[in-house]
C-alpha positions as CSV (number, residue, x, y, z in Angstrom):
1,M,-15.7,-2.8,0.0
2,P,-18.5,-0.6,0.4
3,E,-20.2,0.9,-2.9
4,L,-21.0,4.9,-2.7
5,S,-22.5,5.3,-5.6
6,R,-22.7,4.2,-9.1
7,F,-23.3,6.3,-12.8
8,F,-22.9,5.6,-16.4
9,G,-21.6,2.1,-15.7
10,I,-19.2,3.5,-13.3
11,I,-18.8,2.0,-9.9
12,I,-17.5,4.1,-6.6
13,R,-16.0,2.0,-3.7
14,M,-14.3,2.9,-0.9
15,Y,-11.8,0.5,1.5
16,A,-11.9,0.3,5.2
17,E,-8.8,-0.5,7.3
18,V,-9.7,0.3,10.8
19,G,-7.3,0.4,13.6
20,G,-4.6,0.4,10.8
21,P,-2.6,3.0,9.0
22,H,-4.2,3.3,5.1
23,H,-2.9,5.3,2.4
24,L,-3.7,9.1,1.5
25,P,-7.7,9.5,1.7
26,H,-9.0,7.8,-1.9
27,F,-11.4,6.0,-3.5
28,H,-11.4,3.4,-6.1
29,A,-13.5,3.8,-9.2
30,Y,-14.4,0.6,-11.5
31,Y,-15.2,0.4,-15.6
32,Q,-15.5,-2.5,-17.0
33,D,-12.3,-4.3,-16.8
34,D,-10.6,-0.6,-15.9
35,V,-9.3,0.2,-12.4
36,A,-8.7,3.6,-10.9
37,V,-7.2,4.9,-7.7
38,V,-8.2,8.1,-6.8
39,G,-7.3,10.6,-4.0
40,L,-9.6,13.2,-2.5
41,D,-7.4,16.1,-1.5
42,P,-6.6,17.0,-3.9
43,V,-8.8,14.9,-6.5
44,E,-6.8,13.6,-8.5
45,L,-5.6,10.0,-10.2
46,I,-3.2,7.9,-7.7
47,A,-3.1,4.9,-9.4
48,G,-4.4,2.7,-12.4
49,G,-6.6,4.3,-15.1
50,L,-9.9,4.5,-16.5
51,P,-10.7,5.5,-20.5
52,R,-10.7,9.5,-20.8
53,R,-14.3,10.4,-20.9
54,Q,-15.1,8.0,-17.5
55,R,-12.1,9.4,-15.9
56,R,-13.3,13.0,-16.4
57,L,-16.8,11.9,-15.2
58,V,-15.1,10.9,-11.9
59,E,-13.1,13.6,-11.4
60,A,-15.9,15.8,-12.0
61,W,-18.3,13.6,-9.5
62,A,-15.4,13.6,-6.9
63,E,-15.0,17.6,-7.1
64,L,-18.5,18.1,-6.7
65,H,-18.8,15.8,-3.4
66,Q,-15.6,16.1,-1.9
67,E,-16.8,16.9,1.4
68,E,-18.8,13.5,1.7
69,L,-16.0,11.5,0.3
70,I,-13.7,12.8,3.2
71,E,-16.7,12.4,5.4
72,D,-17.2,8.7,4.5
73,W,-13.3,8.0,4.6
74,E,-13.2,9.3,8.0
75,R,-16.8,7.2,8.9
76,L,-14.9,3.9,7.3
77,Q,-11.9,4.5,9.0
78,A,-13.7,4.8,12.3
79,G,-15.5,1.3,12.0
80,R,-18.6,3.0,10.7
81,P,-20.6,2.3,7.7
82,P,-20.2,5.2,4.7
83,L,-23.0,6.6,3.4
84,P,-24.2,6.9,-0.2
85,I,-23.2,9.4,-2.3
86,A,-25.7,10.8,-5.2
87,P,-24.4,9.8,-8.8
88,L,-24.0,12.1,-11.8
89,E,-27.1,12.7,-13.5
């Protein structure tokens, strides 16, 4: 699964399912042993979970980069590689 960004120990990845239906547009956020699935529009937790601080960081990052995330979702579903997205600093 391609990595889109990495910040504060959090890794953001997105799956591709070329030619097949996938769930709602979303990405996966990994922090230590925790995994969250976050929807893109609206930015909200769909499944899993992260510690409160990391969840808030991921949600803030996703809101700042929502257009880029949607573009990467569309690229992946069309069989093209995603573009990296700037981390929180």
